[in-house]
NULUMMAR-705588 format. One line per 5 residues: their letters; for each residue x, y, z of N, C-alpha, C. Coordinates in nm, 3 decimals. Example, Ala and Ser with C-alpha at 12.3 -4.5 7.8 and 13.67 -1.06 7.14 Angstrom:
<recs>
as> 1.319/-0.569/0.780/1.230/-0.450/0.780/1.320/-0.330/0.780 | 1.285/-0.225/0.708/1.367/-0.106/0.714/1.290/0.003/0.787
</recs>
This chain:
<recs>
mknkv> 11.745/16.352/10.655/11.614/16.415/10.634/11.655/16.550/10.584 | 11.541/16.621/10.503/11.567/16.739/10.453/11.536/16.863/10.555 | 11.610/16.964/10.541/11.597/17.076/10.635/11.547/17.205/10.544 | 11.510/17.179/10.429/11.458/17.302/10.345/11.327/17.360/10.402 | 11.320/17.491/10.430/11.202/17.540/10.468/11.118/17.570/10.359
pidlk> 10.979/17.536/10.351/10.897/17.563/10.238/10.894/17.719/10.207 | 10.852/17.724/10.090/10.824/17.864/10.033/10.702/17.933/10.129 | 10.708/18.058/10.110/10.614/18.157/10.202/10.491/18.103/10.164 | 10.413/18.080/10.286/10.275/18.033/10.284/10.181/18.131/10.200 | 10.220/18.245/10.190/10.122/18.349/10.107/10.152/18.316/9.963
evdfn> 10.250/18.235/9.918/10.264/18.222/9.772/10.188/18.083/9.736 | 10.156/18.010/9.821/10.099/17.884/9.778/9.951/17.890/9.732 | 9.937/17.838/9.620/9.797/17.827/9.555/9.724/17.713/9.596 | 9.642/17.714/9.719/9.583/17.596/9.751/9.467/17.541/9.665 | 9.435/17.625/9.559/9.337/17.578/9.472/9.403/17.494/9.359
npeak> 9.531/17.489/9.365/9.615/17.426/9.252/9.657/17.282/9.303 | 9.601/17.174/9.260/9.641/17.045/9.322/9.781/17.021/9.316 | 9.864/17.062/9.211/9.988/17.022/9.204/10.081/17.108/9.307 | 10.059/17.232/9.307/10.111/17.327/9.399/10.086/17.278/9.541 | 9.968/17.251/9.571/9.943/17.200/9.724/10.025/17.076/9.748
kyynk> 10.012/16.976/9.650/10.096/16.850/9.667/10.250/16.876/9.693 | 10.313/16.946/9.617/10.448/16.975/9.646/10.487/17.051/9.747 | 10.396/17.148/9.795/10.418/17.214/9.924/10.409/17.134/10.033 | 10.311/17.050/10.036/10.281/16.938/10.137/10.419/16.847/10.148 | 10.476/16.806/10.031/10.601/16.718/10.050/10.698/16.794/10.112
dlfsv> 10.746/16.923/10.069/10.836/17.001/10.133/10.815/17.024/10.282 | 10.694/17.075/10.309/10.661/17.095/10.454/10.668/16.975/10.550 | 10.621/16.869/10.502/10.631/16.751/10.604/10.777/16.693/10.609 | 10.871/16.718/10.530/10.997/16.681/10.534/11.061/16.771/10.656 | 11.017/16.907/10.668/11.060/16.982/10.772/10.987/16.938/10.895
vapky> 10.876/16.900/10.892/10.793/16.870/11.013/10.824/16.731/11.059 | 10.858/16.633/10.975/10.884/16.488/11.022/10.950/16.467/11.146 | 11.075/16.521/11.165/11.139/16.493/11.299/11.064/16.546/11.423 | 10.983/16.639/11.420/10.903/16.682/11.535/10.754/16.641/11.527 | 10.721/16.556/11.436/10.585/16.540/11.419/10.519/16.465/11.529
dfitk> 10.566/16.368/11.601/10.511/16.319/11.712/10.485/16.412/11.828 | 10.593/16.504/11.847/10.571/16.606/11.949/10.467/16.692/11.918 | 10.459/16.761/11.799/10.378/16.858/11.758/10.228/16.815/11.761 | 10.192/16.700/11.718/10.058/16.650/11.719/10.009/16.658/11.876 | 10.085/16.616/11.956/10.054/16.644/12.106/10.040/16.783/12.158
alsfg> 10.128/16.858/12.108/10.139/16.991/12.147/10.018/17.077/12.108 | 9.990/17.058/11.964/9.875/17.129/11.904/9.743/17.090/11.952 | 9.732/16.974/12.007/9.602/16.919/12.052/9.596/16.934/12.194 | 9.685/16.996/12.263/9.675/16.985/12.413/9.683/16.846/12.482 | 9.763/16.770/12.404/9.768/16.640/12.464/9.663/16.530/12.422
rdrsw> 9.570/16.578/12.349/9.450/16.492/12.317/9.447/16.405/12.191 | 9.560/16.435/12.109/9.570/16.357/11.975/9.542/16.205/11.990 | 9.630/16.149/12.088/9.622/16.007/12.091/9.485/15.949/12.141 | 9.405/16.033/12.236/9.284/16.005/12.277/9.184/15.995/12.158 | 9.197/16.106/12.063/9.099/16.110/11.956/9.130/15.987/11.859
ketli> 9.244/15.958/11.837/9.287/15.847/11.746/9.221/15.710/11.803 | 9.243/15.700/11.940/9.201/15.581/12.001/9.033/15.569/11.996 | 8.969/15.694/11.996/8.825/15.685/11.979/8.788/15.645/11.832 | 8.871/15.688/11.741/8.843/15.649/11.607/8.859/15.485/11.583 | 8.965/15.441/11.640/8.984/15.284/11.629/8.887/15.209/11.704
kslpn> 8.854/15.258/11.811/8.751/15.176/11.891/8.606/15.169/11.839 | 8.586/15.281/11.745/8.456/15.291/11.684/8.433/15.210/11.549 | 8.563/15.155/11.502/8.559/15.074/11.396/8.514/14.934/11.431 | 8.437/14.862/11.334/8.384/14.743/11.364/8.498/14.643/11.385 | 8.450/14.531/11.469/8.553/14.415/11.482/8.553/14.331/11.352
aenps> 8.671/14.272/11.330/8.680/14.183/11.200/8.785/14.082/11.233 | 8.780/13.982/11.168/8.888/13.860/11.200/9.020/13.891/11.124 | 9.013/13.916/10.987/9.151/13.947/10.917/9.125/14.055/10.819 | 9.096/14.168/10.834/9.055/14.267/10.724/9.170/14.322/10.676 | 9.162/14.363/10.535/9.275/14.445/10.477/9.252/14.589/10.509
cldia> 9.353/14.655/10.582/9.332/14.786/10.626/9.432/14.879/10.555 | 9.392/15.001/10.526/9.475/15.111/10.469/9.453/15.235/10.561 | 9.583/15.287/10.609/9.592/15.412/10.664/9.656/15.506/10.571 | 9.576/15.606/10.524/9.626/15.698/10.440/9.698/15.831/10.508 | 9.781/15.896/10.441/9.864/15.996/10.503/9.913/15.967/10.636
cgtgd> 9.972/15.848/10.655/9.999/15.779/10.786/10.078/15.845/10.866 | 10.156/15.958/10.820/10.256/16.013/10.910/10.359/15.917/10.958 | 10.386/15.928/11.087/10.460/15.828/11.167/10.406/15.711/11.221 | 10.289/15.677/11.167/10.226/15.545/11.192/10.131/15.522/11.322 | 10.105/15.644/11.386/10.013/15.623/11.504/9.883/15.540/11.473
ltfml> 9.803/15.578/11.377/9.685/15.511/11.354/9.716/15.362/11.291 | 9.822/15.360/11.213/9.858/15.236/11.141/9.880/15.125/11.256 | 9.950/15.165/11.361/9.989/15.069/11.468/9.875/15.046/11.552 | 9.771/15.130/11.552/9.662/15.101/11.631/9.571/15.000/11.557 | 9.568/15.022/11.437/9.494/14.922/11.340/9.562/14.768/11.374
adkyk> 9.682/14.770/11.376/9.759/14.642/11.401/9.723/14.584/11.523 | 9.706/14.667/11.638/9.660/14.622/11.765/9.523/14.575/11.762 | 9.425/14.627/11.702/9.300/14.594/11.702/9.273/14.477/11.605 | 9.332/14.476/11.495/9.321/14.363/11.393/9.456/14.291/11.386 | 9.476/14.195/11.474/9.604/14.124/11.489/9.629/14.024/11.386
ngrie> 9.518/13.990/11.318/9.531/13.903/11.217/9.499/13.970/11.075 | 9.494/14.089/11.079/9.472/14.181/10.958/9.600/14.206/10.882 | 9.581/14.269/10.755/9.691/14.312/10.672/9.679/14.452/10.678 | 9.773/14.534/10.731/9.775/14.675/10.753/9.878/14.735/10.671 | 9.842/14.838/10.595/9.934/14.916/10.507/9.927/15.059/10.542
gidin> 10.028/15.125/10.569/10.022/15.263/10.573/10.092/15.338/10.463 | 10.032/15.447/10.416/10.087/15.512/10.306/10.105/15.664/10.326 | 10.197/15.722/10.270/10.230/15.862/10.292/10.315/15.911/10.173 | 10.292/16.027/10.123/10.350/16.087/10.009/10.502/16.127/10.043 | 10.520/16.140/10.180/10.654/16.193/10.224/10.740/16.086/10.255
edmva> 10.856/16.072/10.189/10.966/15.967/10.220/11.009/15.973/10.356 | 11.027/16.086/10.426/11.078/16.098/10.564/10.970/16.052/10.655 | 10.854/16.071/10.633/10.745/16.013/10.725/10.748/15.856/10.725 | 10.754/15.813/10.607/10.756/15.670/10.585/10.878/15.606/10.654 | 10.982/15.670/10.626/11.116/15.617/10.689/11.108/15.609/10.837
lskik> 11.043/15.719/10.902/11.026/15.718/11.055/10.931/15.614/11.099 | 10.816/15.581/11.012/10.728/15.470/11.029/10.799/15.348/11.059 | 10.873/15.329/10.956/10.941/15.191/10.931/11.032/15.167/11.062 | 11.096/15.259/11.093/11.181/15.263/11.219/11.107/15.231/11.343 | 11.001/15.288/11.369/10.914/15.256/11.482/10.841/15.116/11.492
stynn> 10.813/15.067/11.362/10.731/14.959/11.374/10.793/14.827/11.411 | 10.718/14.756/11.493/10.748/14.627/11.556/10.656/14.506/11.523 | 10.577/14.553/11.420/10.463/14.453/11.382/10.503/14.368/11.251 | 10.460/14.247/11.252/10.481/14.162/11.132/10.381/14.181/11.021 | 10.256/14.237/11.069/10.147/14.246/10.982/10.130/14.383/10.914
vvfnv> 10.230/14.454/10.937/10.228/14.604/10.891/10.334/14.651/10.781 | 10.291/14.703/10.685/10.388/14.752/10.565/10.380/14.898/10.569 | 10.463/14.984/10.518/10.445/15.123/10.495/10.517/15.137/10.356 | 10.453/15.227/10.284/10.493/15.263/10.140/10.466/15.406/10.115 | 10.564/15.460/10.027/10.553/15.595/9.986/10.446/15.589/9.864
sdmhk> 10.336/15.670/9.894/10.219/15.657/9.789/10.142/15.773/9.798 | 10.091/15.830/9.690/9.989/15.939/9.693/9.855/15.901/9.705 | 9.792/15.953/9.805/9.650/15.939/9.821/9.568/15.991/9.715 | 9.624/16.074/9.649/9.553/16.137/9.532/9.537/16.039/9.410 | 9.644/15.948/9.416/9.645/15.848/9.293/9.683/15.699/9.350
meqed> 9.575/15.645/9.426/9.612/15.533/9.496/9.620/15.417/9.418 | 9.728/15.316/9.442/9.742/15.200/9.372/9.665/15.085/9.405 | 9.588/15.092/9.511/9.512/14.962/9.557/9.406/14.928/9.440 | 9.379/14.799/9.440/9.275/14.745/9.342/9.140/14.776/9.376 | 9.051/14.777/9.287/8.912/14.804/9.322/8.864/14.704/9.420
nsidi> 8.764/14.753/9.517/8.700/14.676/9.607/8.806/14.577/9.689 | 8.910/14.621/9.736/9.016/14.548/9.801/9.037/14.573/9.939 | 8.993/14.692/9.999/9.005/14.734/10.124/8.881/14.723/10.219 | 8.902/14.676/10.337/8.781/14.658/10.444/8.779/14.779/10.523 | 8.887/14.827/10.574/8.896/14.938/10.667/9.003/15.040/10.617
itggy> 8.952/15.176/10.611/9.036/15.284/10.577/9.051/15.384/10.685 | 9.157/15.428/10.723/9.168/15.543/10.818/9.255/15.653/10.775 | 9.241/15.765/10.832/9.320/15.891/10.788/9.331/15.983/10.904 | 9.459/16.026/10.944/9.470/16.117/11.044/9.522/16.236/10.993 | 9.428/16.355/10.999/9.463/16.480/10.919/9.511/16.451/10.771
alrns> 9.425/16.377/10.719/9.455/16.334/10.571/9.369/16.410/10.473 | 9.242/16.399/10.476/9.156/16.453/10.362/9.200/16.591/10.354 | 9.214/16.676/10.436/9.241/16.811/10.435/9.363/16.849/10.362 | 9.451/16.754/10.367/9.587/16.754/10.301/9.579/16.703/10.139 | 9.465/16.654/10.102/9.461/16.596/9.960/9.477/16.715/9.867
pdlhs> 9.554/16.687/9.764/9.566/16.790/9.658/9.436/16.810/9.591 | 9.346/16.705/9.589/9.213/16.728/9.513/9.122/16.638/9.597 | 9.064/16.703/9.688/8.973/16.626/9.775/8.863/16.524/9.703 | 8.779/16.588/9.607/8.680/16.514/9.535/8.750/16.376/9.472 | 8.864/16.397/9.412/8.927/16.278/9.340/8.964/16.177/9.451
tvfdl> 9.009/16.219/9.576/9.057/16.124/9.667/8.944/16.065/9.724 | 8.844/16.134/9.743/8.709/16.058/9.804/8.649/15.955/9.722 | 8.649/15.982/9.588/8.608/15.888/9.486/8.689/15.779/9.481 | 8.826/15.798/9.491/8.923/15.684/9.485/8.918/15.604/9.609 | 8.885/15.659/9.715/8.862/15.569/9.842/8.725/15.492/9.832
yrimk> 8.627/15.544/9.770/8.523/15.465/9.748/8.560/15.348/9.653 | 8.633/15.383/9.545/8.670/15.275/9.454/8.740/15.155/9.525 | 8.840/15.179/9.611/8.904/15.072/9.666/8.851/14.994/9.776 | 8.734/15.075/9.849/8.678/14.998/9.953/8.581/14.884/9.913 | 8.590/14.768/9.981/8.491/14.678/9.952/8.347/14.713/10.005
kggha> 8.247/14.653/9.951/8.122/14.689/9.996/8.094/14.613/10.133 | 8.047/14.708/10.212/8.037/14.688/10.358/8.157/14.721/10.429 | 8.250/14.794/10.373/8.381/14.845/10.427/8.354/14.958/10.520 | 8.437/14.998/10.597/8.408/15.122/10.688/8.540/15.213/10.678 | 8.520/15.337/10.726/8.639/15.425/10.717/8.617/15.534/10.827
gfldf> 8.716/15.571/10.895/8.722/15.681/10.985/8.837/15.777/10.955 | 8.805/15.915/10.964/8.889/16.024/10.926/8.883/16.131/11.036 | 9.008/16.138/11.105/9.021/16.230/11.203/9.091/16.373/11.142 | 9.036/16.493/11.176/9.093/16.602/11.118/9.057/16.735/11.186 | 9.129/16.835/11.156/9.077/16.966/11.213/8.954/16.989/11.135
skssn> 8.858/17.066/11.198/8.716/17.076/11.140/8.665/17.221/11.160 | 8.566/17.257/11.077/8.518/17.391/11.091/8.371/17.383/11.087 | 8.300/17.494/11.155/8.154/17.497/11.160/8.110/17.553/11.014 | 7.979/17.528/10.985/7.934/17.589/10.864/7.879/17.746/10.910 | 7.887/17.770/11.025/7.859/17.914/11.062/7.986/18.014/11.032
iliqk> 7.955/18.103/10.960/8.089/18.183/10.911/8.152/18.261/11.022 | 8.071/18.307/11.113/8.125/18.381/11.231/8.218/18.286/11.323 | 8.172/18.169/11.342/8.232/18.065/11.433/8.363/18.019/11.350 | 8.340/18.006/11.215/8.453/17.975/11.135/8.573/18.080/11.145 | 8.527/18.201/11.148/8.632/18.291/11.148/8.718/18.284/11.276
iqlfl> 8.635/18.276/11.405/8.694/18.262/11.527/8.795/18.139/11.526 | 8.739/18.009/11.479/8.814/17.901/11.478/8.966/17.914/11.400 | 8.936/17.979/11.283/9.073/17.984/11.192/9.164/18.096/11.269 | 9.104/18.191/11.327/9.194/18.291/11.384/9.274/18.227/11.507 | 9.201/18.160/11.598/9.270/18.081/11.713/9.356/17.979/11.656
lklwg> 9.316/17.893/11.556/9.408/17.787/11.521/9.533/17.843/11.450 | 9.533/17.960/11.382/9.644/18.022/11.320/9.724/18.073/11.417 | 9.675/18.128/11.529/9.749/18.190/11.626/9.830/18.078/11.703 | 9.760/17.966/11.744/9.814/17.860/11.809/9.934/17.780/11.720 | 9.903/17.769/11.590/9.998/17.707/11.504/10.129/17.786/11.480
sfwgl> 10.096/17.924/11.463/10.201/18.017/11.456/10.305/18.021/11.582 | 10.239/18.023/11.688/10.340/18.010/11.816/10.412/17.889/11.809 | 10.363/17.782/11.774/10.441/17.659/11.778/10.548/17.648/11.667 | 10.504/17.712/11.543/10.600/17.720/11.443/10.733/17.812/11.459 | 10.692/17.913/11.532/10.828/18.008/11.593/10.896/17.933/11.701
vihrn> 10.836/17.848/11.800/10.913/17.797/11.891/10.991/17.686/11.841 | 10.946/17.604/11.741/11.030/17.473/11.706/11.109/17.511/11.582 | 11.058/17.596/11.489/11.125/17.601/11.358/11.162/17.746/11.328 | 11.131/17.839/11.427/11.145/17.973/11.390/11.093/18.041/11.268 | 10.973/17.969/11.242/10.908/17.995/11.106/10.751/17.974/11.151
sdiya> 10.661/18.086/11.161/10.531/18.079/11.196/10.442/18.003/11.086 | 10.492/18.003/10.974/10.401/17.947/10.863/10.406/17.789/10.855 | 10.505/17.725/10.935/10.502/17.583/10.943/10.370/17.515/10.995 | 10.323/17.562/11.110/10.204/17.529/11.146/10.081/17.612/11.139 | 10.114/17.746/11.098/10.004/17.829/11.045/9.942/17.768/10.924
yiaes> 10.003/17.678/10.854/9.953/17.614/10.727/9.819/17.531/10.771 | 9.805/17.490/10.894/9.704/17.408/10.925/9.563/17.488/10.909 | 9.573/17.613/10.968/9.453/17.697/10.945/9.438/17.740/10.798 | 9.539/17.780/10.736/9.528/17.804/10.589/9.466/17.694/10.514 | 9.512/17.583/10.527/9.447/17.463/10.462/9.307/17.431/10.479
lkyfp> 9.268/17.464/10.613/9.134/17.443/10.674/9.047/17.549/10.605 | 9.089/17.666/10.578/9.024/17.771/10.516/8.963/17.739/10.386 | 9.043/17.651/10.301/9.002/17.589/10.172/8.923/17.467/10.178 | 8.937/17.400/10.307/8.857/17.280/10.324/8.704/17.288/10.347 | 8.618/17.206/10.303/8.476/17.219/10.314/8.440/17.215/10.462
drkrl> 8.338/17.285/10.518/8.286/17.276/10.651/8.215/17.129/10.659 | 8.190/17.104/10.781/8.142/16.977/10.826/8.016/16.933/10.734 | 7.919/17.025/10.710/7.800/16.992/10.639/7.850/16.967/10.484 | 7.928/17.050/10.426/7.966/17.031/10.284/8.055/16.890/10.276 | 8.133/16.856/10.380/8.217/16.750/10.378/8.112/16.625/10.365
ksile> 8.031/16.623/10.445/7.926/16.523/10.440/7.856/16.479/10.314 | 7.827/16.601/10.246/7.769/16.604/10.123/7.870/16.540/10.004 | 7.989/16.563/10.025/8.086/16.534/9.922/8.104/16.392/9.929 | 8.106/16.346/10.064/8.129/16.196/10.088/8.012/16.113/10.026 | 7.898/16.173/10.048/7.757/16.105/10.012/7.758/16.103/9.852
dagfk> 7.795/16.206/9.785/7.796/16.218/9.650/7.881/16.104/9.595 | 7.993/16.072/9.668/8.097/15.972/9.615/8.019/15.834/9.623 | 7.924/15.824/9.708/7.846/15.685/9.728/7.845/15.643/9.867 | 7.937/15.693/9.945/7.928/15.649/10.087/7.805/15.669/10.144 | 7.770/15.579/10.261/7.633/15.594/10.333/7.681/15.596/10.482
nvktk> 7.560/15.625/10.554/7.577/15.635/10.707/7.704/15.731/10.740 | 7.706/15.840/10.685/7.821/15.939/10.701/7.774/15.996/10.843 | 7.868/15.996/10.939/7.844/16.042/11.075/7.974/16.120/11.115 | 7.939/16.228/11.197/8.057/16.310/11.244/8.059/16.318/11.387 | 8.168/16.292/11.450/8.167/16.303/11.587/8.259/16.422/11.615
ilffg> 8.208/16.525/11.673/8.263/16.654/11.705/8.350/16.647/11.839 | 8.474/16.693/11.819/8.578/16.694/11.928/8.612/16.834/11.954 | 8.659/16.853/12.088/8.739/16.981/12.115/8.685/17.111/12.075 | 8.552/17.110/12.120/8.480/17.250/12.088/8.451/17.271/11.938 | 8.466/17.158/11.849/8.440/17.183/11.701/8.572/17.204/11.621
ftaiv> 8.685/17.208/11.698/8.814/17.230/11.620/8.872/17.110/11.566 | 8.811/16.980/11.594/8.847/16.854/11.530/8.717/16.783/11.535 | 8.727/16.689/11.435/8.611/16.591/11.436/8.673/16.463/11.375 | 8.582/16.356/11.393/8.603/16.231/11.334/8.487/16.194/11.250 | 8.509/16.177/11.119/8.394/16.137/11.015/8.400/15.993/10.986
fvek> 8.288/15.931/11.004/8.291/15.790/10.983/8.186/15.757/10.857 | 8.234/15.665/10.767/8.158/15.628/10.664/8.147/15.480/10.631 | 8.059/15.433/10.566/8.039/15.304/10.508/8.024/15.285/10.365 | 8.051/15.170/10.314/8.018/15.151/10.162/7.933/15.035/10.149
</recs>
């Protein structure tokens, strides 16, 4: 695995899809070996519970085709496999190191992992029943393009659930959330990597990510219906559910 430390966070242009994409690839090569630990630490141990809530809220199905985007080390992917034992489950991530760790962890016959860009998905139109994403949409190089592509590949009647850090539409609350999130992320970046930017990135990326109301509008504009948001952890995180 790579040990390269990403460039200074202040130098990253988050409005440039290519710049964000390649920063993410470098960043998550550094993060990958500690990813399972840091998701627990940053969430005060709540990460798994949030993911379980997401999976439990998805509809029952006999043998669905499922896709977990930006799968990381496979937490949601494996939960999908447990829920849909006869389903076909694929986890994709742009980072080769994350995918390699997922493959090592996997004990499931109905799960495959592939290196793939959620910004340019290879799945066929109307081919996926269930889509999940843990901290995925916020890391998309081009959110609008990703959302429209998700709609393209989802079958009519399909469902999706996305867990991520979230922010209020209230500007004052936003500022407080971003300040606290940056402080917490910077602390863990220094503790684990001796680089505060590694997890301060979360707050910086959230700054450019739409608030909950705007995200709902973007998903509806793409064609999704019944867009519902479950707010978690005082609004610092949320799960967004959609249907096609």
